[in-house]
C-alpha positions as CSV (number, residue, x, y, z in Angstrom):
1,M,-9.1,-10.3,-7.3
2,V,-10.7,-11.1,-10.1
3,F,-7.5,-10.8,-12.1
4,L,-5.6,-12.5,-9.8
5,E,-7.5,-15.7,-11.0
6,T,-6.7,-15.6,-14.5
7,G,-3.5,-16.9,-13.9
8,V,-1.9,-14.4,-16.1
9,A,-1.8,-11.3,-14.7
10,A,0.3,-10.5,-12.1
11,L,-0.1,-8.3,-8.8
12,G,3.3,-6.7,-7.5
13,N,4.8,-6.3,-3.7
14,M,1.6,-7.3,-2.4
15,E,3.4,-7.8,1.0
16,A,3.6,-3.6,1.0
17,I,0.9,-2.2,3.1
18,Q,1.3,0.8,4.7
19,F,0.0,1.1,8.5
20,H,-1.6,4.7,9.6
21,P,-0.3,5.9,13.2
22,T,-3.5,7.9,14.1
23,A,-7.1,5.9,13.8
24,I,-9.3,6.3,16.1
25,F,-9.7,3.4,18.9
26,P,-11.6,1.5,18.6
27,A,-13.2,2.8,15.6
28,G,-10.8,2.6,13.0
29,I,-11.2,5.9,11.6
30,L,-7.9,7.7,10.3
31,V,-7.6,11.5,11.6
32,T,-5.1,13.3,9.2
33,E,-1.6,13.6,9.9
34,G,-1.9,17.6,9.9
35,C,-3.2,17.3,13.5
36,R,0.8,16.4,14.1
37,G,1.7,18.3,11.5
38,D,-0.1,21.5,13.1
39,G,1.7,20.5,16.7
40,G,-0.1,17.6,18.0
41,L,1.6,15.5,20.3
42,L,1.2,11.3,20.9
43,L,1.2,11.0,24.4
44,D,1.4,7.5,26.4
45,V,-0.5,6.2,30.0
46,N,1.5,8.7,32.1
47,L,0.7,11.7,29.4
48,H,4.5,11.4,28.6
49,R,5.5,12.7,25.0
50,F,7.2,9.7,23.6
51,M,7.8,10.3,20.4
52,P,11.5,12.3,20.9
53,D,12.3,9.3,23.1
54,Y,12.6,7.3,19.8
55,E,12.7,9.6,17.2
56,P,14.7,13.0,18.4
57,E,14.8,15.1,15.2
58,K,11.4,13.8,13.4
59,K,9.8,13.1,16.4
60,E,5.8,12.8,15.5
61,L,6.8,14.1,11.9
62,A,8.9,10.9,11.4
63,S,6.8,8.8,8.4
64,R,3.7,6.4,8.8
65,D,5.7,3.6,9.3
66,V,8.7,4.8,11.6
67,V,5.7,6.4,13.8
68,S,3.5,3.2,14.0
69,R,6.1,0.7,14.9
70,W,7.6,3.1,17.5
71,M,3.8,3.2,18.9
72,E,3.4,-0.4,18.9
73,T,6.9,-0.8,20.6
74,H,6.0,1.7,23.2
75,I,2.7,-0.3,23.9
76,A,4.5,-3.5,24.0
77,K,6.4,-1.8,26.5
78,G,3.3,-1.2,29.1
79,Y,2.8,2.1,28.2
80,G,-0.4,1.6,26.4
81,V,-3.4,3.1,28.0
82,K,-6.1,0.0,28.5
83,S,-9.8,-0.7,27.8
84,R,-12.2,-2.9,27.4
85,F,-11.7,-2.6,23.7
86,G,-7.8,-3.0,23.8
87,E,-4.7,-0.8,24.6
88,H,-4.4,2.8,22.6
89,L,-2.1,5.8,22.7
90,W,-3.7,9.2,22.8
91,L,-2.9,12.5,20.4
92,D,-3.2,15.4,22.1
93,I,-4.3,18.7,20.2
94,R,-5.8,20.4,22.9
95,L,-2.7,22.7,22.6
96,L,-3.5,23.9,19.2
97,G,-6.5,25.5,20.7
98,E,-10.6,25.7,19.8
99,H,-10.0,28.1,17.0
100,H,-7.6,26.5,15.6
101,I,-9.8,22.8,15.7
102,N,-12.9,24.7,14.9
103,T,-11.5,26.0,11.5
104,K,-8.6,24.0,10.6
105,L,-9.2,20.3,11.6
106,R,-12.9,20.5,12.0
107,E,-13.6,16.8,10.1
108,V,-11.3,15.7,12.8
109,K,-13.6,17.3,15.3
110,E,-16.7,16.0,14.0
111,I,-15.1,12.3,13.6
112,C,-14.7,12.3,17.6
113,Q,-17.8,14.1,18.4
114,Y,-19.7,11.4,16.0
115,F,-17.8,8.2,16.6
116,L,-16.3,8.6,19.8
117,G,-18.8,11.4,21.7
118,I,-16.0,13.4,22.9
119,D,-14.6,16.7,22.1
120,P,-10.9,17.0,20.8
121,V,-10.9,20.6,22.1
122,K,-11.0,19.5,25.9
123,E,-10.1,16.0,25.6
124,L,-7.6,13.5,24.5
125,I,-7.9,11.4,21.3
126,P,-7.6,7.5,21.9
127,V,-5.7,6.5,18.8
128,R,-3.5,3.2,17.4
129,P,-2.3,2.4,14.5
130,A,-4.3,0.8,11.4
131,Q,-3.8,-1.4,8.2
132,H,-4.0,1.8,5.7
133,Y,-2.9,1.7,2.2
134,S,-1.3,-1.2,0.0
135,M,1.6,0.0,-2.0
136,G,1.0,-3.2,-4.2
137,G,-1.7,-3.8,-6.8
138,I,-1.9,-4.8,-10.6
139,R,1.5,-4.7,-11.8
140,T,1.7,-2.5,-15.0
141,N,3.8,-0.7,-17.0
142,H,4.7,2.9,-17.5
143,Q,1.1,3.5,-19.7
144,G,-0.6,1.6,-17.0
145,Q,-1.4,-1.6,-18.5
146,A,-0.2,-5.2,-17.6
147,P,1.9,-6.2,-19.6
148,S,0.6,-9.7,-19.9
149,L,-2.7,-9.1,-20.3
150,L,-3.6,-6.8,-23.0
151,G,-6.3,-4.5,-22.6
152,L,-6.1,-4.3,-18.9
153,Y,-5.4,-1.3,-17.3
154,S,-5.3,0.0,-13.6
155,C,-4.5,3.3,-11.6
156,G,-4.5,4.6,-8.0
157,E,-4.3,1.9,-5.0
158,A,-5.5,-1.0,-7.3
159,A,-2.1,-0.7,-8.9
160,C,1.5,-1.2,-8.6
161,W,3.0,1.8,-11.2
162,D,5.7,2.6,-8.8
163,L,4.9,5.6,-7.5
164,H,5.3,4.5,-4.0
165,G,7.7,2.0,-4.1
166,F,7.5,-0.1,-0.5
167,N,6.3,3.1,1.3
168,R,4.0,6.0,0.5
169,L,4.6,9.2,1.4
170,G,1.3,11.3,3.2
171,G,-0.1,13.4,0.1
172,N,1.2,11.3,-2.7
173,S,-2.2,9.1,-2.8
174,V,-3.6,12.7,-4.4
175,A,-0.4,12.8,-6.8
176,E,-1.0,9.4,-7.9
177,T,-4.9,10.2,-8.7
178,V,-3.7,13.0,-11.0
179,V,-0.8,11.7,-12.2
180,A,-1.5,8.5,-13.1
181,G,-4.9,9.3,-13.7
182,M,-3.9,11.7,-16.3
183,I,-1.4,10.1,-18.2
184,V,-3.1,6.2,-17.7
185,G,-6.7,7.5,-18.7
186,E,-4.5,9.0,-22.0
187,Y,-3.3,5.9,-22.9
188,M,-6.5,4.3,-21.9
189,A,-8.0,6.2,-24.6
190,D,-5.7,6.0,-27.2
191,F,-5.6,2.1,-26.6
192,L,-9.6,1.9,-27.2
193,T,-9.7,4.1,-30.5
194,S,-6.5,1.5,-31.8
195,D,-7.0,-1.3,-33.8
196,E,-4.8,-3.1,-30.9
197,S,-8.4,-3.5,-28.9
198,N,-10.0,-5.1,-31.5
199,I,-10.2,-7.9,-29.5
200,N,-12.1,-11.3,-31.0
201,I,-13.4,-13.2,-28.2
202,S,-15.8,-16.3,-29.4
203,S,-19.1,-15.9,-27.4
204,S,-18.6,-19.9,-26.4
205,L,-15.8,-18.4,-24.4
206,I,-17.9,-15.9,-22.4
207,T,-20.9,-18.4,-22.3
208,D,-18.1,-21.0,-20.9
209,F,-17.0,-18.0,-18.2
210,H,-20.3,-17.1,-17.0
211,Q,-21.7,-20.7,-16.3
212,K,-18.4,-21.5,-14.5
213,E,-18.8,-18.0,-11.8
214,Q,-22.7,-19.6,-12.1
215,N,-21.8,-22.8,-11.0
216,K,-19.5,-21.4,-8.1
217,L,-22.5,-19.4,-6.9
218,T,-24.9,-22.2,-7.2
219,A,-22.4,-24.7,-5.3
220,F,-23.1,-22.0,-2.2
221,H,-26.2,-23.9,-1.8
222,H,-24.9,-27.4,-1.8
223,P,-26.6,-29.1,1.4
224,D,-23.0,-30.6,2.1
225,N,-21.5,-27.2,2.9
226,T,-21.5,-26.0,6.3
227,E,-19.3,-23.5,6.5
228,N,-20.3,-19.5,7.4
229,P,-18.7,-16.6,5.2
230,F,-18.5,-14.2,7.7
231,E,-16.9,-16.7,10.2
232,I,-14.1,-17.4,7.5
233,M,-13.8,-13.8,6.9
234,H,-13.5,-12.7,10.6
235,E,-10.8,-15.6,11.2
236,M,-8.8,-14.0,8.3
237,Q,-8.9,-10.7,9.3
238,N,-7.7,-12.2,13.0
239,I,-4.8,-14.0,11.2
240,M,-3.8,-10.9,9.2
241,T,-4.2,-8.8,12.1
242,N,-2.1,-10.9,14.3
243,N,0.9,-12.5,12.1
244,V,1.4,-10.0,9.4
245,A,0.9,-6.4,10.5
246,I,3.3,-3.8,12.0
247,F,5.9,-6.3,12.7
248,R,6.9,-9.7,10.8
249,N,8.9,-12.7,11.2
250,K,9.3,-16.1,10.2
251,T,7.2,-17.7,12.8
252,Q,4.5,-15.3,12.7
253,L,4.2,-15.3,8.8
254,D,4.7,-19.3,8.6
255,E,1.8,-19.8,11.2
256,A,0.1,-17.2,9.2
257,I,0.5,-19.4,5.8
258,T,-0.7,-22.6,7.5
259,Q,-3.8,-21.2,8.6
260,L,-4.7,-18.8,6.0
261,K,-4.4,-22.4,3.8
262,A,-6.3,-24.1,5.7
263,L,-9.2,-21.6,5.7
264,H,-8.7,-21.3,1.8
265,I,-9.8,-25.3,1.9
266,R,-12.7,-24.6,4.1
267,A,-13.7,-21.8,2.3
268,K,-14.6,-24.3,-0.6
269,K,-17.4,-26.0,1.7
270,I,-19.2,-22.0,2.4
271,R,-22.8,-22.4,2.7
272,V,-24.9,-19.9,1.9
273,Q,-28.7,-19.8,3.7
274,T,-30.5,-16.9,2.2
275,K,-31.5,-17.6,-1.5
276,V,-33.6,-14.6,-1.5
277,K,-33.0,-13.0,-5.1
278,G,-31.6,-9.1,-5.3
279,T,-29.7,-7.8,-2.4
280,N,-27.7,-10.8,-0.2
281,P,-24.5,-10.0,1.6
282,E,-24.3,-13.3,2.8
283,L,-24.1,-14.5,-1.4
284,V,-21.5,-11.7,-1.4
285,A,-19.5,-12.3,1.3
286,A,-19.0,-16.2,0.2
287,Y,-18.0,-15.0,-3.6
288,R,-15.4,-12.5,-2.2
289,V,-14.2,-13.7,0.7
290,Q,-12.5,-16.9,-1.3
291,K,-10.7,-14.6,-3.9
292,M,-9.7,-12.2,-0.6
293,L,-7.7,-15.3,0.8
294,K,-6.0,-15.5,-2.1
295,L,-4.9,-12.0,-1.7
296,A,-3.8,-12.6,2.0
297,L,-1.9,-15.7,0.9
298,C,-0.2,-13.1,-1.7
299,T,1.1,-10.9,1.0
300,A,1.9,-13.5,3.7
301,Y,3.7,-16.0,1.2
302,G,5.4,-12.1,0.0
303,A,6.6,-10.9,3.3
304,L,7.3,-14.7,4.4
305,Q,10.3,-14.7,1.3
306,R,10.9,-11.0,1.4
307,E,13.9,-11.4,4.0
308,E,14.9,-8.0,4.6
309,S,13.2,-4.7,5.8
310,R,12.2,-2.3,3.6
311,G,9.9,0.7,3.6
312,A,6.7,-0.3,5.2
313,H,7.7,-4.2,5.5
314,N,9.4,-4.8,8.3
315,R,10.9,-8.4,9.5
316,A,12.1,-8.1,13.3
317,D,14.4,-11.0,12.3
318,F,15.7,-9.1,8.9
319,P,16.1,-5.5,10.2
320,L,18.5,-4.0,7.5
321,R,17.1,-3.1,4.1
322,N,18.9,-5.2,1.4
323,D,19.6,-3.6,-1.6
324,K,22.3,-6.3,-2.7
325,E,19.7,-8.8,-2.4
326,W,16.1,-7.9,-2.3
327,L,16.0,-4.5,-4.7
328,N,13.7,-5.9,-7.1
329,R,9.8,-6.4,-7.3
330,T,7.5,-9.0,-6.3
331,L,5.4,-10.8,-8.8
332,A,2.6,-13.2,-7.9
333,T,0.4,-15.0,-9.5
334,W,-1.8,-18.2,-9.1
335,P,-1.8,-19.9,-12.4
336,S,-3.9,-23.0,-11.7
337,E,-7.0,-23.2,-9.1
338,Q,-5.3,-26.4,-7.4
339,D,-2.4,-24.3,-6.1
340,E,-2.4,-23.9,-2.0
341,L,0.0,-20.9,-2.5
342,P,0.9,-18.2,-5.4
343,T,3.5,-18.5,-7.9
344,L,6.4,-15.8,-6.8
345,D,8.8,-14.1,-9.5
346,Y,11.2,-11.0,-9.2
347,E,11.2,-8.3,-11.6
348,A,14.8,-6.7,-11.0
349,I,15.4,-2.7,-10.7
350,K,18.0,-1.0,-12.9
351,V,20.1,1.0,-10.1
352,E,22.2,2.1,-13.2
353,T,19.1,4.1,-14.9
354,M,18.1,6.1,-11.4
355,E,18.0,9.6,-11.1
356,M,18.3,8.9,-7.4
357,P,20.0,6.1,-6.7
358,P,19.2,3.7,-3.1
359,N,20.2,5.7,-0.1
360,W,19.1,6.7,2.9
361,R,15.8,8.3,2.5
362,G,15.9,11.0,5.3
363,Y,14.3,8.8,7.9
364,G,14.6,5.9,10.2
365,A,17.4,3.3,10.6
366,K,20.4,4.5,8.4
367,D,21.9,1.1,8.2
368,R,21.8,-1.1,5.1
369,I,23.3,-3.2,2.8
370,E,24.1,-1.5,-0.2
371,H,23.4,-2.9,-3.9
372,P,27.0,-3.2,-5.6
373,D,25.9,-0.5,-8.7
374,T,24.6,2.1,-6.0
375,P,28.3,3.5,-5.6
376,V,29.1,3.7,-9.2
377,R,25.7,5.2,-10.1
378,L,26.0,7.9,-6.9
379,E,29.6,8.9,-8.7
380,E,27.8,9.1,-12.2
381,V,25.2,11.4,-10.8
382,A,27.1,13.8,-9.0
383,S,29.3,14.1,-12.0
384,I,26.5,15.2,-13.9
385,K,25.6,17.6,-11.9
386,K,29.1,19.1,-11.4
387,A,29.3,19.5,-15.4
388,Q,25.9,20.9,-15.3
389,P,25.6,23.1,-12.9
390,I,22.0,24.8,-12.5
391,T,22.6,28.7,-12.2
392,T,20.3,31.5,-12.2
393,N,20.9,32.2,-15.8
394,N,18.5,30.1,-18.2
395,T,17.5,27.5,-14.8
396,A,14.7,26.0,-16.8
397,Q,16.9,25.1,-19.9
398,T,19.2,24.1,-17.8
399,K,17.0,21.9,-15.6
400,D,15.9,19.9,-19.0
401,I,19.1,19.4,-20.2
402,L,20.4,17.8,-17.0
403,Q,17.0,16.0,-16.8
404,K,17.7,14.3,-19.7
405,K,20.8,13.3,-18.9
406,L,20.1,11.9,-16.0
407,M,17.2,10.1,-16.4
408,P,14.9,11.0,-19.6
409,Y,11.4,10.3,-19.3
410,K,9.1,12.3,-21.7
411,H,9.0,9.7,-24.2
412,L,7.2,7.5,-21.6
413,L,4.6,10.2,-21.4
414,P,1.3,10.7,-23.9
415,E,2.5,12.9,-26.7
416,I,0.2,15.5,-25.8
417,F,2.3,16.2,-22.0
418,R,5.3,15.8,-23.6
419,G,5.7,19.9,-23.8
420,K,7.2,22.0,-21.5
421,N,5.7,22.6,-18.0
422,A,5.4,26.2,-16.9
423,R,6.6,27.4,-13.7
424,L,6.3,30.9,-12.1
425,S,9.5,30.7,-11.1
426,D,11.2,30.3,-14.9
427,E,11.7,33.2,-16.7
428,D,12.2,31.7,-20.2
């Protein structure tokens, strides 16, 4: 949030937000996809297993965005279970048996007991999709550094490092933690020990920034201010939930942006009643919500401009993935405090350098608008693989040669990690 306000650092792909299919309802706490992976079923109000109706092949094992969309579609058709908190569906893991649940899914059982007061060995689990993960974040290069702000490094969910694209696969957060932590951590350490990190900053610049932030905090106690930070935050959450969620369209996104802009103006008149020193949740909420509104506007405005459906970003009015016009990264900046909306730019993705050019990903709809360079690159990849077939002899060496021809990457790694990976299956 702070780095957006520099007006220099860019946020990438902020409209790419993943929804997890099975958050317990109404608490919103996630239960692992292992429930469905182990054989758990999704049921509707009639106890009908509905996922095979929509995804005959993958069923409950379709990707998160696909399952989430079909769950919401099924509820919209009138098959949701009504409760005083709203509608939901059922997750049934009773068929897995008590021993399996107590040993393999013990955490799920404890969540259900502590937060719902139910025993999933004997009872159905109420679930509904919930916002889970942001594929967007601070746009970084392969080193994890923001190209436009020297010394700013980011990794994990806070970064747009391109590990996930527009849709994170289950388990890849762990992969990102391990891989990004290793690579970015090494590059960060290299930077800190290099001459490049010797940045001279005047004390007056630090003093000016401190005073600017102090003035913001002091303004929260102005007697003419009337807005409540918690109410503004709650309104923002409702706007995003109602208009910028799993299904998006121009009408809803326009409405969301109009309402968020109005909230952004109101947030400048927030009044903090508590002046006590020390822990002050009201002051924290007031300070954060102004920045959160900017992030919300980056998400909503980016979603409005991206007139296609890609990964977790679904436009009901533009249902096709459009590689021809939208195979790019969204870059959002906020150059001036007076701006009502972020400035959006787009960073093209080079199909001709891809090892796996954009194609059908094995799930969801196969319809798409193809990038003009894709057929050419697909032929090139096929030709390279044909000329360099992988055999049982010297498999590792052949794979290494093939990788260099398809998409060399070792030069992008810290030198310490450029050695050959050891695999038990490799003989040489």
